[in-house]
TIROVO-414288 format. One record per residue (C-alpha): y, z, x. Coordinates in nm, 4 decimals. Example, Ala and Ser with C-alpha at 12.3 -4.5 7.8 and 13.67 -1.06 7.14 Angstrom:
REM residues 2
R       py       pz       px
R  -0.4500   0.7800   1.2300
R  -0.1060   0.7140   1.3670
***
This chain:
REM residues 293
R       py       pz       px
R   4.8309  -1.3634   2.8415
R   5.0363  -1.1836   2.5836
R   4.9874  -1.2743   2.1894
R   5.1617  -1.0565   1.9262
R   5.0563  -0.8961   1.5995
R   5.2454  -1.1946   1.4164
R   5.0086  -1.4849   1.6224
R   4.7064  -1.3261   1.6143
R   4.7394  -1.2825   1.2033
R   4.7838  -1.6711   1.1584
R   4.5479  -1.7353   1.3898
R   4.2759  -1.5385   1.2326
R   4.4102  -1.6451   0.8678
R   4.3902  -2.0351   0.9666
R   4.0522  -1.9392   1.0975
R   3.9538  -1.7487   0.7468
R   4.0712  -2.0501   0.5356
R   3.8938  -2.3336   0.7809
R   3.5475  -2.1590   0.7514
R   3.5793  -2.1413   0.3608
R   3.7164  -2.4898   0.3618
R   3.4810  -2.6611   0.5658
R   3.2050  -2.5313   0.3795
R   3.2969  -2.6459   0.0809
R   3.3455  -2.9837   0.1847
R   3.0738  -2.9834   0.3738
R   2.8996  -2.9336   0.0233
R   3.0392  -3.2348  -0.1222
R   2.8468  -3.4323   0.1491
R   2.5681  -3.5562  -0.0836
R   2.3622  -3.8933  -0.0928
R   2.5870  -4.1158  -0.3212
R   2.8476  -3.9328  -0.3277
R   3.1984  -4.1323  -0.1457
R   3.3704  -4.0675   0.1635
R   3.7447  -4.1274   0.0596
R   3.6750  -3.8867  -0.2634
R   3.5156  -3.6441  -0.0157
R   3.7541  -3.6260   0.2442
R   4.0898  -3.6325  -0.0841
R   3.9128  -3.3412  -0.2312
R   3.8945  -3.1270   0.0866
R   4.1864  -3.1711   0.2337
R   4.3344  -3.1235  -0.0798
R   4.1832  -2.8145  -0.0554
R   4.3576  -2.7211   0.2490
R   4.6996  -2.7180   0.0632
R   4.6187  -2.5760  -0.2587
R   4.5649  -2.3136  -0.0184
R   4.9099  -2.2507   0.1074
R   4.8329  -2.4119   0.4658
R   4.8596  -2.7348   0.6087
R   4.6083  -2.9697   0.7994
R   4.6358  -2.9903   1.1489
R   4.4716  -3.3525   1.1743
R   4.2921  -3.5173   0.9208
R   3.9529  -3.4565   0.8251
R   3.7152  -3.6704   0.9942
R   3.4121  -3.7303   0.8987
R   3.1714  -3.9347   1.1442
R   2.8784  -4.0930   1.0450
R   2.5417  -4.0898   1.2757
R   2.5819  -4.2381   1.6615
R   2.9953  -4.1839   1.5399
R   3.1224  -3.8393   1.7378
R   3.4887  -3.8270   1.6821
R   3.7959  -3.9635   1.5069
R   3.6365  -4.1232   1.1763
R   3.7774  -4.0584   0.8503
R   3.8701  -4.2555   0.5446
R   4.0139  -4.5749   0.5178
R   4.2803  -4.6288   0.2290
R   4.0196  -4.7900  -0.0355
R   3.7596  -4.6738   0.1609
R   3.4090  -4.8322  -0.0140
R   3.1738  -4.6204   0.2438
R   2.9368  -4.3720   0.0876
R   2.6371  -4.1016   0.1893
R   2.2605  -4.2569   0.2000
R   1.9767  -4.0938   0.2433
R   1.9221  -4.0268   0.6326
R   2.2514  -4.0356   0.7288
R   2.4158  -3.6987   0.9932
R   2.7308  -3.6368   0.9408
R   3.0036  -3.4381   1.1333
R   3.2269  -3.2812   0.9342
R   3.5183  -3.1941   1.1665
R   3.8115  -2.9914   0.9716
R   4.1651  -2.8528   1.1636
R   4.3888  -2.6586   0.9797
R   4.7460  -2.4922   1.1170
R   4.9605  -2.1928   1.0020
R   5.2491  -2.1981   1.0861
R   5.1614  -2.4217   1.3705
R   4.8139  -2.1639   1.4865
R   4.5588  -2.3818   1.4133
R   4.1582  -2.3185   1.3458
R   3.9702  -2.6334   1.4117
R   3.6140  -2.5895   1.3213
R   3.2870  -2.8437   1.2564
R   2.9372  -2.9000   1.1214
R   2.6386  -3.1150   1.1082
R   2.5576  -3.2283   0.7777
R   2.1717  -3.3131   0.7702
R   2.1151  -3.6213   0.4772
R   1.7748  -3.7152   0.6428
R   1.5114  -3.4987   0.9384
R   1.7496  -3.4786   1.2176
R   1.7169  -3.0231   1.1920
R   1.5756  -3.0274   1.5369
R   1.8963  -3.2554   1.6591
R   2.1062  -3.0197   1.4285
R   1.9956  -2.7374   1.5992
R   2.0567  -2.8270   1.9079
R   2.4317  -2.8356   1.9112
R   2.4331  -2.5081   1.6941
R   2.2667  -2.3458   1.9329
R   2.4756  -2.4504   2.2553
R   2.7518  -2.3077   2.0297
R   2.6025  -1.9547   2.0116
R   2.5283  -2.0073   2.3870
R   2.8486  -2.0625   2.5276
R   3.0531  -1.8320   2.3123
R   2.8422  -1.5422   2.4381
R   2.9408  -1.6712   2.7803
R   3.2862  -1.5942   2.7123
R   3.4548  -1.3258   2.8593
R   3.7756  -1.3186   3.0830
R   3.7033  -1.3871   3.4898
R   3.4773  -1.6170   3.3791
R   3.5007  -2.0230   3.4735
R   3.4789  -2.2713   3.1741
R   3.2608  -2.4758   3.3786
R   3.0027  -2.1721   3.3301
R   3.0115  -2.2016   2.9200
R   2.9649  -2.6104   3.0239
R   2.6631  -2.5032   3.2274
R   2.5430  -2.2568   2.8942
R   2.5658  -2.5960   2.6483
R   2.4266  -2.8629   2.8861
R   2.1148  -2.6467   2.9633
R   2.0692  -2.5455   2.5525
R   2.0374  -2.8586   2.4923
R   1.7923  -3.0520   2.7113
R   1.6143  -2.6945   2.6482
R   1.5719  -2.9231   2.3025
R   1.4901  -3.2159   2.4086
R   1.8450  -3.4016   2.3305
R   2.1489  -3.5372   2.5770
R   2.5013  -3.3576   2.5767
R   2.8288  -3.6156   2.5199
R   2.9560  -3.5923   2.8595
R   3.3103  -3.7052   2.8047
R   3.3804  -3.4816   2.4864
R   3.5031  -3.1976   2.5615
R   3.6238  -2.8407   2.3787
R   3.9957  -2.7523   2.4281
R   4.2154  -2.5249   2.4151
R   4.4877  -2.5125   2.0957
R   4.8393  -2.3611   2.1347
R   5.1057  -2.3558   1.8860
R   5.1358  -2.7216   1.7168
R   4.9135  -2.8232   2.0248
R   4.5467  -2.9656   1.8968
R   4.4375  -3.0282   2.3327
R   4.6379  -2.7635   2.5424
R   4.3982  -2.5563   2.8367
R   4.1673  -2.4537   2.8883
R   3.9207  -2.7703   2.8643
R   3.5726  -2.6504   2.7604
R   3.2864  -2.8806   2.9565
R   3.0004  -3.0247   2.7484
R   2.7893  -3.0988   3.0960
R   2.7341  -2.7893   3.3628
R   3.0155  -2.7804   3.6153
R   3.1062  -2.5911   3.9535
R   3.4293  -2.3859   3.8536
R   3.6831  -2.4475   3.6010
R   3.9370  -2.2703   3.4379
R   3.9409  -1.8976   3.4388
R   3.9553  -1.8074   3.0887
R   4.1877  -1.4890   3.0732
R   4.2548  -1.2863   2.7711
R   4.4806  -1.4028   2.4929
R   4.3488  -1.7620   2.5516
R   4.2383  -1.9628   2.1913
R   4.0426  -2.2065   2.2602
R   3.7950  -2.4581   2.0618
R   3.3998  -2.5205   2.1535
R   3.2904  -2.8231   2.0252
R   2.9002  -2.8901   2.1658
R   2.7762  -3.2495   2.0933
R   2.3990  -3.3180   2.1342
R   2.2500  -3.6573   2.1041
R   1.9252  -3.8711   2.0808
R   2.2030  -4.1479   2.2417
R   2.2973  -4.1952   2.6101
R   2.5072  -3.9029   2.6632
R   2.8522  -4.1012   2.6474
R   3.0801  -4.2099   2.3775
R   3.2545  -4.5268   2.3572
R   3.5821  -4.6599   2.1582
R   3.5529  -4.8494   1.8556
R   3.8193  -5.0843   1.7395
R   3.8993  -4.9427   1.4116
R   4.1621  -4.7005   1.4085
R   4.2592  -4.4293   1.1093
R   4.4567  -4.1746   1.3473
R   4.7370  -4.1461   1.5007
R   4.9855  -3.9020   1.6313
R   5.3572  -3.9603   1.7724
R   5.4403  -3.9066   2.1222
R   5.8169  -4.0359   2.1537
R   6.0907  -4.0333   1.9369
R   6.2525  -4.3802   1.9528
R   6.4506  -4.6009   1.7143
R   6.3113  -4.8703   1.5581
R   6.4214  -5.1497   1.3297
R   6.0911  -5.2601   1.1221
R   6.1120  -5.0922   0.7736
R   5.6868  -5.0611   0.7731
R   5.7396  -4.8384   1.1080
R   6.0608  -4.6462   0.9587
R   5.7812  -4.5492   0.7055
R   5.5259  -4.4272   0.9089
R   5.7699  -4.2013   1.0999
R   5.8558  -4.0717   0.8088
R   5.5477  -3.9890   0.7295
R   5.4573  -3.8874   1.1021
R   5.8066  -3.6944   1.1948
R   5.6914  -3.3280   1.0087
R   5.3467  -3.3500   1.1665
R   5.5625  -3.2309   1.4404
R   5.3318  -3.3785   1.6751
R   4.9682  -3.3405   1.4706
R   4.7801  -3.6461   1.4242
R   4.8475  -3.8238   1.1277
R   4.5985  -4.0453   0.8951
R   4.6637  -4.4515   0.8343
R   4.6090  -4.3572   0.4424
R   4.8499  -4.1113   0.4302
R   5.1599  -4.3375   0.5039
R   5.2385  -4.5163   0.1706
R   5.3457  -4.8933   0.0828
R   5.2536  -5.1965   0.2211
R   5.2472  -5.3724   0.5814
R   5.1439  -4.9846   0.7153
R   4.9159  -5.1930   0.9599
R   5.2093  -5.3941   1.1275
R   5.4073  -5.0811   1.1485
R   5.1388  -4.8846   1.3125
R   5.0677  -5.1928   1.5621
R   5.4652  -5.2109   1.6566
R   5.5121  -4.8539   1.6856
R   5.1745  -4.8338   1.9136
R   5.3024  -5.1200   2.1470
R   5.6765  -4.9160   2.1804
R   5.4786  -4.6159   2.3191
R   5.5844  -4.4226   2.0086
R   5.2108  -4.3484   1.8850
R   4.9169  -4.2721   2.0337
R   4.6126  -4.4360   1.8599
R   4.3077  -4.2140   1.8385
R   3.9941  -4.4852   1.8232
R   3.6771  -4.3698   1.6215
R   3.3659  -4.2859   1.9100
R   3.0768  -4.2999   1.8539
R   2.7195  -4.3244   2.0775
R   2.5272  -4.6306   2.0645
R   2.4034  -4.7833   1.8075
R   2.1074  -4.6373   1.6097
R   2.2044  -4.3492   1.8244
R   2.2539  -3.9809   1.5962
R   2.5038  -3.7589   1.7123
R   2.5266  -3.3501   1.5895
R   2.8485  -3.1225   1.6728
R   2.9085  -2.7911   1.5995
R   3.2330  -2.5983   1.6844
R   3.4594  -2.2616   1.6528
R   3.7543  -2.1503   1.7108
R   3.7754  -1.8134   1.9103
R   4.0169  -1.5831   2.0577
R   3.9353  -1.4121   2.4553
R   3.9348  -1.0379   2.3699
R   3.9420  -0.7818   2.6687
R   3.5464  -0.7792   2.6541
R   3.4319  -1.1243   2.5472
R   3.5931  -1.3270   2.2068
R   3.6431  -1.3059   1.8123
R   3.5616  -1.5874   1.6117
R   3.8553  -1.6633   1.4407
R   3.6168  -1.9428   1.2347
R   3.2903  -1.7860   1.1794
***
């Protein structure tokens, strides 16, 4: 795969910015702090730096693993004992950096380290010619050595311009084969370690959507939703980004019509805890460059 200097620089710029903003945003996760304030302040950091969000800031509590973000008027606060995943995606001219870390407000240090160590083990295995199944093996082996389970039905993913889920898929469990890694590939590796079942299911609540089709609609609330979605060029957006009332009506109509794809919050079993770590990397001739480290 060929990557010119302009594209390479955009990926590196996005990665450096994502690293800075993630650290600052994660620092806002404190006992008693409000989720909505933390999310909005972190998202504002991105635009103040001259970049754009690749997806709404994901902030997932405890057994939740992904696709949670603040609701309009959200009154949730961070509490002692919480395990909070902060997942940030930003882009520079469509070239994406996706990175995540886990903030421990309790006594979950070993679980947090399991996902961190698994991420580093997978990164160390990246080089051209390696099959993605080998990365999954490194992730699963490391997490199990720490005494936890990997989340089998969540994966890392390729990144392309304005495309958050391109090829290749990076498994979080051992498998034979998979895509062969090539120089110039860009992808995110994101291990999840859990005290629960090792699989996530969908909750009923949805805060994040993506436009997948362009068809006309007569419903005023649906038109407002599409006005918010259109500049995203197919990247996800949050319900709270849509102004006005009756937003739920418009969202529901567009999902039924196949114009929007919903992303329900994903969670392991109640009472469990999930940790996450994630970096974006560019595959090089001899290994990889981690853009978000």
